[in-house]
C-alpha positions as CSV (number, residue, x, y, z in Angstrom):
1,M,-77.9,-80.4,105.0
2,T,-77.7,-82.7,108.2
3,L,-76.0,-85.8,107.4
4,S,-76.4,-89.4,109.3
5,P,-73.4,-90.9,111.1
6,A,-73.6,-93.6,108.2
7,H,-73.3,-90.9,105.7
8,L,-70.2,-89.7,107.2
9,L,-67.9,-92.7,107.0
10,Q,-66.8,-91.6,103.7
11,L,-66.1,-88.0,102.8
12,P,-69.4,-85.9,102.4
13,A,-69.9,-85.3,98.9
14,D,-70.3,-81.4,99.6
15,L,-66.6,-81.4,100.7
16,D,-63.8,-81.0,97.9
17,R,-60.9,-83.4,98.4
18,Q,-58.4,-81.2,96.9
19,L,-59.2,-78.6,99.2
20,L,-58.9,-80.4,102.6
21,P,-56.7,-79.1,105.1
22,H,-53.4,-81.1,105.4
23,H,-52.9,-80.4,109.1
24,V,-55.8,-79.8,111.6
25,A,-55.2,-78.5,115.1
26,V,-57.8,-78.6,117.7
27,V,-58.0,-76.8,121.3
28,M,-60.1,-79.4,123.1
29,D,-62.0,-77.2,125.3
30,G,-65.1,-78.0,127.6
31,N,-64.8,-81.2,129.1
32,G,-65.1,-79.9,132.5
33,R,-68.3,-77.9,131.6
34,W,-69.7,-80.9,129.6
35,A,-69.6,-83.0,132.9
36,Q,-70.9,-80.1,135.1
37,K,-73.9,-79.7,132.9
38,R,-74.9,-83.3,133.6
39,G,-74.0,-83.3,137.4
40,L,-70.7,-85.5,136.7
41,P,-67.2,-85.1,138.0
42,R,-64.7,-83.3,135.8
43,S,-63.0,-86.7,135.5
44,L,-65.8,-88.1,133.3
45,G,-65.7,-85.2,131.1
46,H,-62.0,-85.6,130.4
47,R,-62.5,-89.4,129.7
48,Q,-65.3,-88.5,127.4
49,G,-63.0,-85.9,125.6
50,V,-60.4,-88.8,125.0
51,L,-63.5,-90.6,123.1
52,A,-64.0,-87.4,121.2
53,L,-60.1,-87.0,120.1
54,K,-60.1,-90.8,119.1
55,E,-63.3,-90.4,116.9
56,L,-61.8,-87.3,115.2
57,L,-58.5,-89.2,114.6
58,R,-60.5,-91.7,112.8
59,C,-62.2,-89.3,110.7
60,C,-59.2,-87.5,109.5
61,D,-57.8,-90.8,108.5
62,D,-61.2,-91.9,107.0
63,W,-61.3,-88.7,104.8
64,G,-57.5,-88.3,104.0
65,I,-56.3,-85.4,106.3
66,P,-52.9,-86.6,107.0
67,A,-52.0,-84.6,110.1
68,L,-54.0,-83.8,113.2
69,T,-52.4,-82.0,116.2
70,A,-54.4,-81.9,119.9
71,Y,-53.9,-79.3,122.4
72,A,-53.8,-81.6,125.5
73,F,-52.3,-79.9,128.4
74,S,-50.8,-76.3,128.4
75,T,-48.0,-74.9,130.6
76,E,-50.5,-72.9,132.4
77,N,-52.8,-75.9,133.2
78,W,-50.6,-76.7,135.9
79,G,-52.4,-74.0,137.9
80,R,-55.6,-76.3,138.0
81,A,-56.3,-77.9,141.3
82,H,-53.7,-80.8,142.3
83,E,-56.5,-83.6,142.1
84,E,-57.2,-82.9,138.5
85,V,-53.6,-82.5,137.2
86,D,-52.8,-85.7,138.7
87,F,-55.9,-87.3,137.2
88,L,-54.9,-86.1,133.7
89,M,-51.3,-87.3,134.0
90,T,-52.7,-90.7,135.2
91,L,-55.2,-90.7,132.3
92,F,-52.5,-89.6,129.5
93,E,-50.5,-92.7,130.6
94,Q,-53.5,-95.0,130.8
95,V,-54.9,-93.9,127.5
96,L,-51.4,-94.4,125.7
97,W,-51.0,-97.9,126.9
98,Q,-54.5,-98.7,126.1
99,E,-54.5,-97.2,122.5
100,L,-51.0,-98.0,121.3
101,E,-51.5,-101.4,119.7
102,E,-54.5,-100.1,117.8
103,M,-52.2,-97.0,116.6
104,V,-49.6,-99.5,115.6
105,Q,-52.1,-101.6,113.5
106,Q,-53.9,-98.4,112.1
107,G,-50.6,-96.8,110.9
108,V,-50.9,-93.8,113.3
109,R,-47.6,-92.4,113.7
110,I,-47.7,-90.2,117.3
111,Q,-45.4,-87.6,118.5
112,F,-45.4,-85.0,121.2
113,A,-44.8,-81.5,121.6
114,G,-44.0,-79.7,124.7
115,Q,-41.4,-79.8,127.7
116,L,-41.7,-83.5,128.3
117,S,-39.1,-83.4,131.0
118,A,-41.5,-81.7,133.4
119,L,-43.9,-84.6,133.1
120,P,-43.9,-87.7,135.8
121,T,-41.2,-90.1,134.8
122,S,-43.5,-92.9,134.1
123,L,-45.4,-90.9,131.9
124,Q,-42.2,-89.8,130.0
125,D,-41.4,-93.6,129.6
126,T,-44.5,-94.5,128.0
127,I,-44.2,-91.5,125.8
128,L,-41.0,-92.7,124.7
129,H,-42.3,-96.1,124.2
130,A,-45.5,-95.2,122.1
131,V,-43.1,-92.7,119.9
132,E,-40.7,-95.3,119.2
133,S,-43.4,-98.0,118.5
134,T,-45.1,-96.0,116.1
135,R,-42.0,-94.2,114.4
136,Q,-42.2,-95.8,111.3
137,N,-45.8,-95.9,110.6
138,Q,-46.9,-94.2,107.6
139,G,-50.3,-93.2,108.2
140,I,-51.9,-90.2,109.7
141,C,-49.6,-88.3,112.2
142,L,-51.0,-87.5,115.7
143,T,-49.1,-84.7,117.5
144,V,-50.1,-84.5,121.2
145,A,-49.3,-81.1,122.6
146,L,-48.3,-81.9,126.3
147,N,-47.1,-79.6,128.7
148,Y,-47.1,-76.9,125.8
149,G,-46.6,-73.3,125.6
150,G,-46.1,-71.3,122.4
151,R,-44.2,-68.6,123.9
152,Q,-41.9,-71.3,125.6
153,E,-41.1,-72.9,122.4
154,I,-40.1,-69.9,120.8
155,L,-37.8,-68.9,123.6
156,Q,-36.4,-72.3,123.8
157,A,-35.7,-72.2,119.9
158,C,-34.1,-68.8,120.4
159,R,-31.9,-70.2,123.1
160,S,-30.6,-73.2,120.7
161,I,-30.0,-70.9,118.1
162,A,-28.3,-68.5,120.2
163,T,-26.0,-71.1,121.5
164,L,-25.0,-72.2,118.2
165,V,-24.1,-68.6,117.1
166,Q,-22.0,-68.3,120.4
167,Q,-20.1,-71.3,119.6
168,G,-19.4,-70.0,116.1
169,L,-21.3,-72.9,114.4
170,L,-24.0,-70.5,113.0
171,H,-23.8,-67.1,111.5
172,P,-26.7,-64.6,112.1
173,D,-27.2,-64.0,108.5
174,Q,-28.1,-67.8,108.2
175,I,-31.2,-67.4,110.5
176,D,-34.3,-67.3,108.4
177,E,-38.0,-68.7,108.8
178,A,-36.9,-72.1,107.7
179,L,-33.8,-72.6,109.8
180,F,-36.1,-71.3,112.9
181,S,-38.6,-73.8,112.2
182,Q,-36.3,-76.7,112.6
183,F,-35.8,-75.8,116.0
184,L,-39.6,-76.0,117.1
185,Y,-41.3,-79.0,118.6
186,T,-43.1,-79.5,115.3
187,T,-40.2,-79.4,113.0
188,G,-40.8,-81.7,110.0
189,L,-44.6,-81.0,110.2
190,S,-46.4,-78.5,108.0
191,D,-48.2,-75.5,109.5
192,P,-51.7,-76.0,110.4
193,D,-54.2,-75.2,107.7
194,L,-57.1,-75.1,110.3
195,L,-57.5,-74.3,113.8
196,I,-60.7,-75.3,115.8
197,R,-61.6,-74.7,119.2
198,T,-64.8,-75.7,120.8
199,S,-66.9,-74.5,123.8
200,G,-67.3,-71.0,122.4
201,E,-64.1,-69.5,123.5
202,M,-62.3,-67.4,120.9
203,R,-58.9,-67.2,121.6
204,I,-55.4,-69.4,120.8
205,S,-54.4,-69.6,124.5
206,N,-50.5,-70.0,123.7
207,F,-51.0,-72.5,121.0
208,L,-48.6,-73.0,118.1
209,L,-48.0,-69.2,117.9
210,W,-45.3,-69.4,115.3
211,Q,-47.0,-72.0,113.3
212,M,-50.6,-70.4,113.1
213,A,-49.3,-67.2,111.0
214,Y,-51.8,-68.1,108.4
215,T,-54.0,-70.9,109.9
216,E,-57.6,-70.5,109.3
217,Q,-59.5,-70.4,112.7
218,Y,-62.9,-71.9,113.5
219,F,-64.9,-71.3,116.7
220,T,-68.0,-73.4,117.7
221,P,-70.1,-73.4,120.8
222,I,-70.1,-77.1,121.0
223,L,-68.3,-78.4,124.0
224,W,-65.3,-81.0,123.1
225,P,-67.0,-84.2,124.0
226,D,-69.8,-83.4,121.8
227,F,-67.5,-82.8,119.0
228,D,-68.4,-85.5,116.5
229,R,-68.1,-86.1,112.8
230,A,-71.0,-84.0,111.8
231,A,-69.3,-80.9,113.8
232,F,-66.0,-81.7,111.9
233,H,-67.7,-81.5,108.6
234,E,-69.4,-78.2,109.3
235,A,-66.0,-77.0,110.3
236,L,-64.7,-78.2,107.1
237,L,-67.2,-76.6,105.0
238,S,-66.6,-73.3,106.7
239,Y,-62.9,-74.0,105.9
240,Q,-63.5,-74.6,102.1
241,S,-65.9,-71.6,102.0
242,R,-62.8,-69.3,102.6
243,Q,-60.1,-68.0,100.2
244,R,-56.4,-68.3,101.6
245,R,-54.4,-65.7,100.1
246,F,-51.6,-65.8,102.4
247,G,-51.2,-61.9,102.2
248,K,-51.0,-61.8,98.5
């Protein structure tokens, strides 16, 4: 059944509120291809992708999903053309400033995952301001993975733990999954229940490698700028049709 946009403002009747994911992660793939198909510069695809993320955030909030994590820029993305990377850094900063007041009013708490120290100084300052401005908000938690790599995240956690062991502040026998998770960028956040990747690619691309041990994965050919509430509804229907046994 295809639902109209008006019917998608509230949780669709064919979704079970009790079985909704608590945490959704998205790989927002296909911005460039979306623009190229229309004869537009890639930059316009990225701008349209921002609108798609904003709408998904609203949808999660409307439907009662408390956490959304978006893969915005990977450690590998530095290999793209310099012009595109520079544009993306500027776009991230502009969007944060433009959307911050609304996020504060809507109760959104924003946080970031990744090696932020490698980002432009002005963007780092803007990120810090956005995080501090929304820290006390009690609504949906939006995590933006920026200059993020899953392997790098695990390595830095290992280094931090090894330092504590070397200093005599931690015994190796104390290291378990719960302790290890405290040294990840996502500490305090539950692992994703559902990963969505757009544009037809079927890989996780170094995203949340530790956290996605038992995450349900959903791949769609829809390009990210076209991923709307109807597409999210289909993803959730697929998610709710599965049995999550966690190896049991």
